[in-house]
N, C-alpha and C positions, 0 to 999 in steps of 0.2 A: 859436757854435752848431755842433753836430756835424752832419756830413753823411755820407751813405753814398756811397762812391766805388767804382765798378766799374773795375778795371784788368785787362784781358784775362780777363774773367769771374770774377775773384776780388773779393770784397767787403771793403772796409776802412772803418772808422769814422774820420773825419778832422775835426779842428778846427784852424782857422788863426787866429792872432792876431798883431797887430803887436807886435814886441818892441823893446827898447831898441836893440839892435844887429842888427836883421834881422827875419826872420819866424820865429815859432815855429809848428811844425806837430806836432800830437799825432796819431799814427797808431796805432790800436788800443792806446791808453794808453802809447805810447812817444813821448817828446818828442824833436824834432829841430829844429836851428837851421838856417835856410835864408837864403842871400844870393844874389841874382839880379842879374846885370849887365843893362845896357840891351841892346837888340837890336843886332846888327852889321848891316852893309850887306845881308847875305844872310839875315837873320832868325834867326841863331843867337844863343844866349845862353850865358854861363858860369854854371853853377849850383854853389854851394858848399853841401854838405850835411854838417853835423857836421865841417867841415874838409876833406872830400874833394871834389875838383873834377870836374865833368862838363861836357861840351859838349852842349847840348841844342837841339832845334828843335821847335817846337810849331805844329800846324796845327789851326785850329778847323773842325770838321765840322758843328756845329749849336750850338744855344743852350747845351746842357750836354754837348757831345760834342767830344772833342779826340783828336788823335793826337800822341803825344810820342815823339820819337826821341832816344835816348841812345846815342851811338855808332851801331852798326849795328842796335840793337834798337828795335823799334817797339812802343809800348804804346797800346792802345785804352782811352781813359778816358771814363767817363760818370759824372755826378754829379747829385745832387738831394737834396731835403729828405727824401723817404721812398722807399724801395724795399721792397716787400713780399717775403716769402719766396717767394711764388708766382712773381713776376717773376724773382727770382734763380734759382729752380729751372728755370724755362723758359729763361733765358739760358744756363744751364749745360748744357742739353740740345742745343744747337746749337754746333758748332765753326765759327767764321768765320775767314777768312783775315785775319791781323793786318797783312798788307802784300801788295802785288801781287807775283806771282812765278810760278814753275813748280813743279808738284807733281813732285818728283824721285823720291819713293818712298812708297808706301803701306805701312804696317807692320801694318795690320789688314784684315780682311775682314768683310762683313756677318755678324751674329750672334756675332761674337767678344765674349767678356767682357773688360772692361778695368777697371783700378783707377785711381783718381785719380793723375795723374802719369805714367801709362804713355805711351810714345811712340806717336803715332797716325800721323803722316806726317812727311816731310821736305819743307820748302818752300824752294826755292832763290830767293834774291833778292839782287841785286847781287853775284853770284858767291859768296854766303855760304850755307851749308847751315843752315837753322833748323829745329830739332826742335819740332814742335807736339805738346803732351801733352794727355791727357784731363783735363778739369777736374773730373771726378767718377767714382765707381764706376758701372758700368753695362754695357750691352750695345750694340754697334754696330747700330743699327736700319737706317740707310741711308747709303750712301756716294754722294755726289752728283757726284764727280769721278773722274777716272782718272789714273794715272801719265802724265806728259807734258802734262797740262792746264795752260794758262796761266790763272791766276786773278787776279781784281781784289780790291782792298781791300774787306773786309767781305763777300766772297762766301761763301755757305753752302757748307761742305765736307762735313761729316758730321753726322748726327743720332744722338744717343744716347738710350737709354731706360733 
């Protein structure tokens, strides 16, 4: 059964099946073979995707909501049977903090026009500078934070229209 998967406000169509030698994952019609180790003492797992190894940590935030860390990158993952285009469009209109951190630099101001992928701000977390990009074309309607603000996970940062 295919499900819609939201990863940092991007939508993927995913189907997972048990394979002979691991898990088969079909993502937007691209097939991947996954092997997953048991959890270590500290909750980490080794993930093998098409022969490439990753160290991952997963935290469940809700029934269908997870945070997945791969290295220093955090991915906000939500899944379900159906997600309408209205919900997706609404989700793309708000930029949330993908991790707790400090707003190091705002790269936009209110009423600026942005394109999908344009840098919006720099969020510093664990001494790493993480560039947060626009999920869609639009205009900056409201900036809810300032440079130097400490933000929490999933805090609303910017509203687009």
